[in-house]
N, CA, C and O atoms as a CHARMM CRD file, in Angstrom:
* protein
*
  316
    1    1 UNK  N     -3.11400  -3.79100 -13.55900 PROA 1      0.00000
    2    1 UNK  CA    -2.87900  -4.66500 -12.83600 PROA 1      0.00000
    3    1 UNK  C     -1.47000  -3.32400 -11.89100 PROA 1      0.00000
    4    1 UNK  O     -0.46400  -2.97000 -12.50600 PROA 1      0.00000
    5    2 UNK  N     -1.74500  -2.86700 -10.54000 PROA 2      0.00000
    6    2 UNK  CA    -0.60400  -2.46200 -10.03000 PROA 2      0.00000
    7    2 UNK  C      0.08700  -3.45800  -9.14600 PROA 2      0.00000
    8    2 UNK  O     -0.49700  -4.22900  -8.38400 PROA 2      0.00000
    9    3 UNK  N      1.59200  -3.35800  -9.34600 PROA 3      0.00000
   10    3 UNK  CA     2.59900  -3.88300  -8.17600 PROA 3      0.00000
   11    3 UNK  C      1.97400  -3.28100  -7.09300 PROA 3      0.00000
   12    3 UNK  O      1.36600  -2.21200  -7.02800 PROA 3      0.00000
   13    4 UNK  N      2.21700  -4.14300  -6.23000 PROA 4      0.00000
   14    4 UNK  CA     1.93700  -3.54400  -4.87200 PROA 4      0.00000
   15    4 UNK  C      2.80400  -4.01200  -3.66900 PROA 4      0.00000
   16    4 UNK  O      2.44000  -5.01900  -3.06200 PROA 4      0.00000
   17    5 UNK  N      3.83200  -3.40600  -3.31400 PROA 5      0.00000
   18    5 UNK  CA     4.75600  -3.72900  -2.21400 PROA 5      0.00000
   19    5 UNK  C      4.68200  -2.99500  -0.82500 PROA 5      0.00000
   20    5 UNK  O      4.61600  -1.78200  -0.62500 PROA 5      0.00000
   21    6 UNK  N      4.71500  -4.20600   0.24800 PROA 6      0.00000
   22    6 UNK  CA     4.90100  -3.56500   1.53300 PROA 6      0.00000
   23    6 UNK  C      6.06100  -3.64300   1.98700 PROA 6      0.00000
   24    6 UNK  O      6.88000  -4.20200   1.25800 PROA 6      0.00000
   25    7 UNK  N      6.53700  -3.11200   3.34700 PROA 7      0.00000
   26    7 UNK  CA     7.52300  -3.06100   3.33100 PROA 7      0.00000
   27    7 UNK  C      7.91900  -3.05100   5.14200 PROA 7      0.00000
   28    7 UNK  O      6.80200  -2.97000   5.65200 PROA 7      0.00000
   29    8 UNK  N      8.74900  -3.08600   6.06200 PROA 8      0.00000
   30    8 UNK  CA     8.48800  -3.17900   7.16500 PROA 8      0.00000
   31    8 UNK  C      7.95800  -4.28300   7.84600 PROA 8      0.00000
   32    8 UNK  O      8.18800  -5.47800   7.66100 PROA 8      0.00000
   33    9 UNK  N      6.92600  -3.51800   8.98000 PROA 9      0.00000
   34    9 UNK  CA     5.93500  -4.37900   9.72500 PROA 9      0.00000
   35    9 UNK  C      4.72100  -4.38000   9.14500 PROA 9      0.00000
   36    9 UNK  O      3.83000  -4.89800   9.81700 PROA 9      0.00000
   37   10 UNK  N      4.30600  -3.76300   7.64000 PROA 10     0.00000
   38   10 UNK  CA     3.11800  -3.70500   6.68400 PROA 10     0.00000
   39   10 UNK  C      3.23900  -5.26400   6.38100 PROA 10     0.00000
   40   10 UNK  O      2.36000  -6.07900   6.66100 PROA 10     0.00000
   41   11 UNK  N      4.89500  -5.67100   5.54500 PROA 11     0.00000
   42   11 UNK  CA     5.40400  -6.81000   5.31200 PROA 11     0.00000
   43   11 UNK  C      4.82800  -8.15100   6.11200 PROA 11     0.00000
   44   11 UNK  O      4.15100  -9.12700   5.78600 PROA 11     0.00000
   45   12 UNK  N      5.39000  -7.73000   7.19800 PROA 12     0.00000
   46   12 UNK  CA     5.42100  -8.93300   8.54800 PROA 12     0.00000
   47   12 UNK  C      3.78900  -8.81000   8.98900 PROA 12     0.00000
   48   12 UNK  O      3.30000  -9.87800   9.35800 PROA 12     0.00000
   49   13 UNK  N      2.99000  -7.76600   8.99200 PROA 13     0.00000
   50   13 UNK  CA     1.51000  -7.91600   8.86300 PROA 13     0.00000
   51   13 UNK  C      0.95200  -8.81400   8.27400 PROA 13     0.00000
   52   13 UNK  O      0.40400  -9.62000   9.02500 PROA 13     0.00000
   53   14 UNK  N      0.82900  -9.09300   6.76200 PROA 14     0.00000
   54   14 UNK  CA     0.66800  -9.23100   5.89400 PROA 14     0.00000
   55   14 UNK  C      0.81400 -10.90300   5.53000 PROA 14     0.00000
   56   14 UNK  O     -0.02700 -11.70300   5.12200 PROA 14     0.00000
   57   15 UNK  N      2.16300 -11.05000   5.83900 PROA 15     0.00000
   58   15 UNK  CA     2.42200 -12.09400   5.24600 PROA 15     0.00000
   59   15 UNK  C      3.02200 -11.93400   3.97400 PROA 15     0.00000
   60   15 UNK  O      3.95300 -12.70800   3.75500 PROA 15     0.00000
   61   16 UNK  N      2.80900 -11.34400   3.31800 PROA 16     0.00000
   62   16 UNK  CA     3.53000 -11.04500   1.86000 PROA 16     0.00000
   63   16 UNK  C      4.26400  -9.79800   2.15500 PROA 16     0.00000
   64   16 UNK  O      4.30100  -8.98900   3.08200 PROA 16     0.00000
   65   17 UNK  N      5.00400 -10.00600   0.66300 PROA 17     0.00000
   66   17 UNK  CA     5.74400  -8.55500   0.62800 PROA 17     0.00000
   67   17 UNK  C      5.23700  -8.21900  -1.09900 PROA 17     0.00000
   68   17 UNK  O      5.48000  -7.02000  -1.24200 PROA 17     0.00000
   69   18 UNK  N      4.90100  -8.53200  -1.86100 PROA 18     0.00000
   70   18 UNK  CA     4.84600  -8.29100  -3.45800 PROA 18     0.00000
   71   18 UNK  C      3.52800  -9.14100  -3.96000 PROA 18     0.00000
   72   18 UNK  O      3.43800 -10.34700  -3.73400 PROA 18     0.00000
   73   19 UNK  N      2.72200  -8.55000  -4.51800 PROA 19     0.00000
   74   19 UNK  CA     1.05800  -9.00200  -4.97700 PROA 19     0.00000
   75   19 UNK  C      1.07200  -7.87700  -6.17900 PROA 19     0.00000
   76   19 UNK  O      1.68900  -6.81200  -6.19200 PROA 19     0.00000
   77   20 UNK  N      0.19500  -8.43900  -7.19500 PROA 20     0.00000
   78   20 UNK  CA    -0.34900  -7.67200  -8.21400 PROA 20     0.00000
   79   20 UNK  C     -1.54800  -7.73400  -8.01300 PROA 20     0.00000
   80   20 UNK  O     -1.92100  -8.80300  -7.53000 PROA 20     0.00000
   81   21 UNK  N     -2.68800  -6.61000  -8.29400 PROA 21     0.00000
   82   21 UNK  CA    -3.87300  -6.61300  -7.59000 PROA 21     0.00000
   83   21 UNK  C     -3.97500  -5.60400  -8.95500 PROA 21     0.00000
   84   21 UNK  O     -3.11500  -5.03200  -9.62400 PROA 21     0.00000
   85   22 UNK  N     -5.69500  -5.68100  -9.04500 PROA 22     0.00000
   86   22 UNK  CA    -6.44900  -5.04300 -10.09200 PROA 22     0.00000
   87   22 UNK  C     -6.86200  -3.71100  -9.55700 PROA 22     0.00000
   88   22 UNK  O     -7.86300  -3.74500  -8.84100 PROA 22     0.00000
   89   23 UNK  N     -6.19400  -2.30400  -9.79100 PROA 23     0.00000
   90   23 UNK  CA    -7.33400  -1.78900  -9.23200 PROA 23     0.00000
   91   23 UNK  C     -6.69900  -0.12400 -10.11700 PROA 23     0.00000
   92   23 UNK  O     -5.63600   0.13800 -10.67900 PROA 23     0.00000
   93   24 UNK  N     -7.94500   0.68000  -9.86100 PROA 24     0.00000
   94   24 UNK  CA    -7.91600   2.10800 -11.55600 PROA 24     0.00000
   95   24 UNK  C     -7.40600   3.08500 -10.38000 PROA 24     0.00000
   96   24 UNK  O     -7.13500   4.23700 -10.72000 PROA 24     0.00000
   97   25 UNK  N     -7.25500   2.73100  -9.04000 PROA 25     0.00000
   98   25 UNK  CA    -7.12800   4.24600  -8.02300 PROA 25     0.00000
   99   25 UNK  C     -6.59200   3.87600  -7.16300 PROA 25     0.00000
  100   25 UNK  O     -6.50400   2.65300  -7.05800 PROA 25     0.00000
  101   26 UNK  N     -6.05500   4.61700  -6.26800 PROA 26     0.00000
  102   26 UNK  CA    -5.16100   3.84600  -5.01700 PROA 26     0.00000
  103   26 UNK  C     -6.26300   3.95400  -3.48400 PROA 26     0.00000
  104   26 UNK  O     -5.83900   3.66300  -2.36600 PROA 26     0.00000
  105   27 UNK  N     -7.88400   4.48600  -3.79000 PROA 27     0.00000
  106   27 UNK  CA    -9.26500   4.19100  -3.16100 PROA 27     0.00000
  107   27 UNK  C     -9.76100   2.98700  -2.91400 PROA 27     0.00000
  108   27 UNK  O    -10.15200   2.49300  -1.85700 PROA 27     0.00000
  109   28 UNK  N     -9.66700   2.24900  -4.78500 PROA 28     0.00000
  110   28 UNK  CA    -9.74600   0.90800  -4.61600 PROA 28     0.00000
  111   28 UNK  C     -8.59000  -0.10500  -4.24700 PROA 28     0.00000
  112   28 UNK  O     -8.84400  -1.17900  -3.70100 PROA 28     0.00000
  113   29 UNK  N     -7.77900   0.14500  -4.45300 PROA 29     0.00000
  114   29 UNK  CA    -6.70800  -0.84600  -3.93800 PROA 29     0.00000
  115   29 UNK  C     -6.31800  -0.60400  -2.41300 PROA 29     0.00000
  116   29 UNK  O     -5.50400  -1.33500  -1.84800 PROA 29     0.00000
  117   30 UNK  N     -6.95000   0.47500  -1.77500 PROA 30     0.00000
  118   30 UNK  CA    -6.80800   0.30200  -0.20700 PROA 30     0.00000
  119   30 UNK  C     -7.86100  -0.86200   0.02600 PROA 30     0.00000
  120   30 UNK  O     -7.70000  -1.96500   0.54900 PROA 30     0.00000
  121   31 UNK  N     -9.19300  -0.16400  -0.62500 PROA 31     0.00000
  122   31 UNK  CA   -10.34800  -0.70000  -0.19500 PROA 31     0.00000
  123   31 UNK  C     -9.97400  -2.73400  -0.44500 PROA 31     0.00000
  124   31 UNK  O     -9.96700  -3.68500   0.33700 PROA 31     0.00000
  125   32 UNK  N     -9.76400  -2.61200  -1.67400 PROA 32     0.00000
  126   32 UNK  CA    -9.27900  -4.05400  -1.73600 PROA 32     0.00000
  127   32 UNK  C     -8.42400  -4.71700  -0.86200 PROA 32     0.00000
  128   32 UNK  O     -8.57500  -5.84900  -0.40100 PROA 32     0.00000
  129   33 UNK  N     -7.71100  -4.10100  -0.70800 PROA 33     0.00000
  130   33 UNK  CA    -6.38500  -4.81300   0.95600 PROA 33     0.00000
  131   33 UNK  C     -7.32400  -5.14500   1.99900 PROA 33     0.00000
  132   33 UNK  O     -7.51300  -6.25600   2.49400 PROA 33     0.00000
  133   34 UNK  N     -7.93900  -3.96300   2.29800 PROA 34     0.00000
  134   34 UNK  CA    -8.22000  -3.95100   3.73600 PROA 34     0.00000
  135   34 UNK  C    -10.09200  -5.30500   3.61100 PROA 34     0.00000
  136   34 UNK  O    -10.51400  -5.68800   4.70200 PROA 34     0.00000
  137   35 UNK  N    -10.92700  -5.81800   2.23400 PROA 35     0.00000
  138   35 UNK  CA   -11.51700  -6.58500   2.08500 PROA 35     0.00000
  139   35 UNK  C    -10.78800  -7.61300   2.50100 PROA 35     0.00000
  140   35 UNK  O    -11.26300  -8.25800   3.43600 PROA 35     0.00000
  141   36 UNK  N     -9.10800  -8.15500   1.78600 PROA 36     0.00000
  142   36 UNK  CA    -9.32300  -8.94200   2.18700 PROA 36     0.00000
  143   36 UNK  C     -8.41400  -9.43300   2.95900 PROA 36     0.00000
  144   36 UNK  O     -8.07900 -10.61700   2.92400 PROA 36     0.00000
  145   37 UNK  N     -7.92100  -8.55700   3.74100 PROA 37     0.00000
  146   37 UNK  CA    -7.13100  -8.36000   5.25200 PROA 37     0.00000
  147   37 UNK  C     -7.77100  -7.20800   5.91000 PROA 37     0.00000
  148   37 UNK  O     -7.54800  -6.14500   5.33100 PROA 37     0.00000
  149   38 UNK  N     -8.43300  -7.14000   6.85800 PROA 38     0.00000
  150   38 UNK  CA    -8.71700  -6.81700   7.90800 PROA 38     0.00000
  151   38 UNK  C     -7.71300  -5.53300   8.70200 PROA 38     0.00000
  152   38 UNK  O     -7.70200  -4.30900   8.57500 PROA 38     0.00000
  153   39 UNK  N     -6.91000  -6.49900   9.56100 PROA 39     0.00000
  154   39 UNK  CA    -6.11900  -6.37800   9.81300 PROA 39     0.00000
  155   39 UNK  C     -5.11400  -5.64800   9.28100 PROA 39     0.00000
  156   39 UNK  O     -4.74000  -4.74500  10.03000 PROA 39     0.00000
  157   40 UNK  N     -4.33000  -5.75300   7.85300 PROA 40     0.00000
  158   40 UNK  CA    -3.95400  -4.95400   6.97800 PROA 40     0.00000
  159   40 UNK  C     -4.46700  -3.77800   6.39100 PROA 40     0.00000
  160   40 UNK  O     -3.83200  -2.87200   5.85300 PROA 40     0.00000
  161   41 UNK  N     -5.49600  -3.87200   6.52700 PROA 41     0.00000
  162   41 UNK  CA    -6.28500  -2.54300   6.07600 PROA 41     0.00000
  163   41 UNK  C     -6.25800  -1.26900   7.10300 PROA 41     0.00000
  164   41 UNK  O     -6.23900  -0.06000   6.87000 PROA 41     0.00000
  165   42 UNK  N     -6.26500  -2.15500   8.57700 PROA 42     0.00000
  166   42 UNK  CA    -6.45600  -0.78800   9.43900 PROA 42     0.00000
  167   42 UNK  C     -4.78300  -0.17600   9.68400 PROA 42     0.00000
  168   42 UNK  O     -4.40400   0.96000   9.96900 PROA 42     0.00000
  169   43 UNK  N     -3.94400  -1.54300   9.42300 PROA 43     0.00000
  170   43 UNK  CA    -2.34700  -0.66400   9.65600 PROA 43     0.00000
  171   43 UNK  C     -2.17200   0.27900   8.54500 PROA 43     0.00000
  172   43 UNK  O     -1.60100   1.30300   8.91800 PROA 43     0.00000
  173   44 UNK  N     -2.50900   0.26100   7.18900 PROA 44     0.00000
  174   44 UNK  CA    -2.11000   0.87700   6.16900 PROA 44     0.00000
  175   44 UNK  C     -3.34600   2.09200   6.69500 PROA 44     0.00000
  176   44 UNK  O     -2.75200   3.06300   7.16200 PROA 44     0.00000
  177   45 UNK  N     -4.54000   2.23600   6.72500 PROA 45     0.00000
  178   45 UNK  CA    -4.84600   3.24000   7.31100 PROA 45     0.00000
  179   45 UNK  C     -4.06800   4.32400   8.57200 PROA 45     0.00000
  180   45 UNK  O     -4.33300   5.52100   8.68000 PROA 45     0.00000
  181   46 UNK  N     -3.14200   3.61700   9.38600 PROA 46     0.00000
  182   46 UNK  CA    -2.82800   4.15400  10.47600 PROA 46     0.00000
  183   46 UNK  C     -1.92900   5.41200  10.10800 PROA 46     0.00000
  184   46 UNK  O     -1.41900   5.81600   9.06300 PROA 46     0.00000
  185   47 UNK  N     -1.96200   5.87600  11.48700 PROA 47     0.00000
  186   47 UNK  CA    -0.78300   7.18400  11.05200 PROA 47     0.00000
  187   47 UNK  C      0.49100   7.01400  11.00100 PROA 47     0.00000
  188   47 UNK  O      1.11100   6.39400  11.86500 PROA 47     0.00000
  189   48 UNK  N      0.99200   7.52200  10.03200 PROA 48     0.00000
  190   48 UNK  CA     2.56800   7.79500   9.57600 PROA 48     0.00000
  191   48 UNK  C      3.09800   6.62500   8.15200 PROA 48     0.00000
  192   48 UNK  O      4.17400   6.72800   7.56300 PROA 48     0.00000
  193   49 UNK  N      2.27000   5.81200   7.92400 PROA 49     0.00000
  194   49 UNK  CA     2.05200   5.09400   6.64300 PROA 49     0.00000
  195   49 UNK  C      2.03300   5.81700   5.58900 PROA 49     0.00000
  196   49 UNK  O      0.97500   6.40000   5.35000 PROA 49     0.00000
  197   50 UNK  N      3.22400   5.99900   4.62000 PROA 50     0.00000
  198   50 UNK  CA     3.16600   6.24900   3.37900 PROA 50     0.00000
  199   50 UNK  C      2.96400   5.88200   2.28900 PROA 50     0.00000
  200   50 UNK  O      3.34500   4.71500   2.20000 PROA 50     0.00000
  201   51 UNK  N      2.40100   6.38400   1.01300 PROA 51     0.00000
  202   51 UNK  CA     2.43700   5.34800   0.28400 PROA 51     0.00000
  203   51 UNK  C      3.36800   5.94300  -1.07300 PROA 51     0.00000
  204   51 UNK  O      3.03600   7.06300  -1.46300 PROA 51     0.00000
  205   52 UNK  N      4.13100   5.48500  -1.56600 PROA 52     0.00000
  206   52 UNK  CA     4.61400   6.03800  -3.04200 PROA 52     0.00000
  207   52 UNK  C      4.40300   5.66600  -4.26400 PROA 52     0.00000
  208   52 UNK  O      4.84500   4.53800  -4.48300 PROA 52     0.00000
  209   53 UNK  N      4.00100   6.06700  -4.97000 PROA 53     0.00000
  210   53 UNK  CA     3.26700   5.86900  -6.72900 PROA 53     0.00000
  211   53 UNK  C      4.22100   5.30900  -7.31400 PROA 53     0.00000
  212   53 UNK  O      4.72400   5.22700  -6.19300 PROA 53     0.00000
  213   54 UNK  N      5.05500   4.78600  -8.04500 PROA 54     0.00000
  214   54 UNK  CA     6.44300   4.81100  -9.53500 PROA 54     0.00000
  215   54 UNK  C      7.17100   5.77700  -8.60500 PROA 54     0.00000
  216   54 UNK  O      7.08000   6.98100  -8.84700 PROA 54     0.00000
  217   55 UNK  N      7.87000   5.36400  -7.58600 PROA 55     0.00000
  218   55 UNK  CA     8.69600   5.52000  -6.49500 PROA 55     0.00000
  219   55 UNK  C      8.50400   7.51900  -6.26800 PROA 55     0.00000
  220   55 UNK  O      9.53900   8.11600  -6.56400 PROA 55     0.00000
  221   56 UNK  N      7.54300   8.25700  -5.88800 PROA 56     0.00000
  222   56 UNK  CA     7.53700   9.09100  -5.74600 PROA 56     0.00000
  223   56 UNK  C      5.87800   9.17800  -4.74900 PROA 56     0.00000
  224   56 UNK  O      4.75800   8.70200  -4.93400 PROA 56     0.00000
  225   57 UNK  N      6.33800   9.81900  -3.95900 PROA 57     0.00000
  226   57 UNK  CA     5.47100   9.66800  -2.48200 PROA 57     0.00000
  227   57 UNK  C      3.98600  10.34600  -2.79900 PROA 57     0.00000
  228   57 UNK  O      4.03600  11.48800  -3.25700 PROA 57     0.00000
  229   58 UNK  N      3.05800   9.93500  -2.66100 PROA 58     0.00000
  230   58 UNK  CA     1.86800  11.05900  -2.96500 PROA 58     0.00000
  231   58 UNK  C      1.02800  11.10300  -1.66900 PROA 58     0.00000
  232   58 UNK  O      1.23900  10.24500  -0.81200 PROA 58     0.00000
  233   59 UNK  N      0.16100  11.97700  -1.49100 PROA 59     0.00000
  234   59 UNK  CA    -1.04200  12.18500  -0.32300 PROA 59     0.00000
  235   59 UNK  C     -2.15400  12.36200  -1.79500 PROA 59     0.00000
  236   59 UNK  O     -2.15500  12.70900  -2.97600 PROA 59     0.00000
  237   60 UNK  N     -3.02800  11.83700  -0.69600 PROA 60     0.00000
  238   60 UNK  CA    -4.37400  11.63700  -0.82500 PROA 60     0.00000
  239   60 UNK  C     -4.60800  10.75300  -2.34000 PROA 60     0.00000
  240   60 UNK  O     -3.81100   9.87600  -2.67200 PROA 60     0.00000
  241   61 UNK  N     -5.49000  11.02500  -2.96200 PROA 61     0.00000
  242   61 UNK  CA    -5.57900   9.93100  -4.19300 PROA 61     0.00000
  243   61 UNK  C     -4.41500   9.76800  -5.36400 PROA 61     0.00000
  244   61 UNK  O     -3.52900  10.61200  -5.50600 PROA 61     0.00000
  245   62 UNK  N     -4.50500   8.81900  -6.01800 PROA 62     0.00000
  246   62 UNK  CA    -3.68200   8.77100  -7.29600 PROA 62     0.00000
  247   62 UNK  C     -4.42400   7.58200  -8.14200 PROA 62     0.00000
  248   62 UNK  O     -4.91800   6.55800  -7.67100 PROA 62     0.00000
  249   63 UNK  N     -4.37900   7.94200  -9.36900 PROA 63     0.00000
  250   63 UNK  CA    -4.47300   7.02800 -10.86500 PROA 63     0.00000
  251   63 UNK  C     -3.51200   5.94500 -10.80000 PROA 63     0.00000
  252   63 UNK  O     -2.30400   6.17700 -10.83900 PROA 63     0.00000
  253   64 UNK  N     -4.01500   4.70400 -10.69800 PROA 64     0.00000
  254   64 UNK  CA    -3.33600   3.76500 -11.23800 PROA 64     0.00000
  255   64 UNK  C     -3.24700   3.07900 -12.27500 PROA 64     0.00000
  256   64 UNK  O     -3.91200   2.04300 -12.26500 PROA 64     0.00000
  257   65 UNK  N     -2.52700   3.34100 -13.36800 PROA 65     0.00000
  258   65 UNK  CA    -2.49700   2.27900 -14.85800 PROA 65     0.00000
  259   65 UNK  C     -1.67800   0.96600 -14.48000 PROA 65     0.00000
  260   65 UNK  O     -1.03700   0.54700 -13.51600 PROA 65     0.00000
  261   66 UNK  N     -2.08600   0.49300 -15.90500 PROA 66     0.00000
  262   66 UNK  CA    -1.32600  -0.98800 -15.37100 PROA 66     0.00000
  263   66 UNK  C      0.38800  -0.72700 -15.17300 PROA 66     0.00000
  264   66 UNK  O      1.18400   0.14700 -15.51700 PROA 66     0.00000
  265   67 UNK  N      0.44400  -1.91100 -14.47500 PROA 67     0.00000
  266   67 UNK  CA     1.82600  -1.71000 -14.25300 PROA 67     0.00000
  267   67 UNK  C      2.52400  -0.50200 -13.46000 PROA 67     0.00000
  268   67 UNK  O      3.54200   0.07400 -13.84400 PROA 67     0.00000
  269   68 UNK  N      1.80200  -0.21300 -12.28000 PROA 68     0.00000
  270   68 UNK  CA     2.10200   0.77700 -11.14200 PROA 68     0.00000
  271   68 UNK  C      2.61000   0.22600 -10.57100 PROA 68     0.00000
  272   68 UNK  O      2.44200  -0.96300 -10.29900 PROA 68     0.00000
  273   69 UNK  N      3.49700   1.04400 -10.17200 PROA 69     0.00000
  274   69 UNK  CA     3.98600   0.03700  -8.18200 PROA 69     0.00000
  275   69 UNK  C      3.94000   0.66200  -7.19700 PROA 69     0.00000
  276   69 UNK  O      4.80000   1.44700  -6.80000 PROA 69     0.00000
  277   70 UNK  N      2.86300   0.37200  -6.65100 PROA 70     0.00000
  278   70 UNK  CA     2.29600   1.09900  -5.07900 PROA 70     0.00000
  279   70 UNK  C      3.18900   0.84700  -4.26700 PROA 70     0.00000
  280   70 UNK  O      3.77800  -0.15600  -4.66900 PROA 70     0.00000
  281   71 UNK  N      3.70900   1.29200  -3.13200 PROA 71     0.00000
  282   71 UNK  CA     4.96600   0.70500  -1.89800 PROA 71     0.00000
  283   71 UNK  C      3.95200   1.54000  -1.05100 PROA 71     0.00000
  284   71 UNK  O      3.71700   2.71500  -1.33000 PROA 71     0.00000
  285   72 UNK  N      3.39400   0.92700  -0.06600 PROA 72     0.00000
  286   72 UNK  CA     3.66700   1.48900   1.24300 PROA 72     0.00000
  287   72 UNK  C      3.91800   0.97200   2.21500 PROA 72     0.00000
  288   72 UNK  O      3.53400  -0.10500   2.67200 PROA 72     0.00000
  289   73 UNK  N      4.97600   2.15400   2.81800 PROA 73     0.00000
  290   73 UNK  CA     6.05300   2.34300   3.92900 PROA 73     0.00000
  291   73 UNK  C      5.93400   2.54500   4.64200 PROA 73     0.00000
  292   73 UNK  O      5.90400   3.77300   4.57000 PROA 73     0.00000
  293   74 UNK  N      5.69300   2.11700   6.25700 PROA 74     0.00000
  294   74 UNK  CA     5.43100   1.84700   7.78800 PROA 74     0.00000
  295   74 UNK  C      6.03600   3.34600   8.13500 PROA 74     0.00000
  296   74 UNK  O      6.94800   3.96800   7.59000 PROA 74     0.00000
  297   75 UNK  N      5.28400   3.64900   9.11300 PROA 75     0.00000
  298   75 UNK  CA     6.07300   5.06400   9.68000 PROA 75     0.00000
  299   75 UNK  C      7.46300   4.88800  10.41500 PROA 75     0.00000
  300   75 UNK  O      7.52700   4.13500  11.38700 PROA 75     0.00000
  301   76 UNK  N      8.68200   5.63800   9.92300 PROA 76     0.00000
  302   76 UNK  CA     9.72100   5.48700  10.64600 PROA 76     0.00000
  303   76 UNK  C     10.17100   5.89500  11.93700 PROA 76     0.00000
  304   76 UNK  O      9.63400   6.87600  12.45000 PROA 76     0.00000
  305   77 UNK  N     11.34100   5.10700  12.71100 PROA 77     0.00000
  306   77 UNK  CA    11.37600   5.13900  13.72000 PROA 77     0.00000
  307   77 UNK  C     12.86700   5.50600  14.05000 PROA 77     0.00000
  308   77 UNK  O     13.61200   4.79500  13.37600 PROA 77     0.00000
  309   78 UNK  N     13.44100   6.23400  14.72700 PROA 78     0.00000
  310   78 UNK  CA    14.80700   6.59800  14.99800 PROA 78     0.00000
  311   78 UNK  C     15.22100   7.34900  16.21100 PROA 78     0.00000
  312   78 UNK  O     14.29400   7.56700  16.99100 PROA 78     0.00000
  313   79 UNK  N     16.32900   7.77300  16.54200 PROA 79     0.00000
  314   79 UNK  CA    16.89500   8.48200  16.89000 PROA 79     0.00000
  315   79 UNK  C     17.77800   9.11200  17.05300 PROA 79     0.00000
  316   79 UNK  O     17.72400  10.06200  17.83400 PROA 79     0.00000
């Protein structure tokens, strides 16, 4: 099971900050999250959302081992 963390507006939209989800790769995890909550799935696929796997930013696909931490980070804003 992967430990999934949501931050900022993503956590607000989902109504939770942390969950454990069984998924072998990042694509399966995204699909499971979208199937459970279509609005969250859309937000996760939005522009600027970054993914960190075990505290390292990843682009594209990643394999998830048991106990892997996956964090979804909303777009940053500031000035």
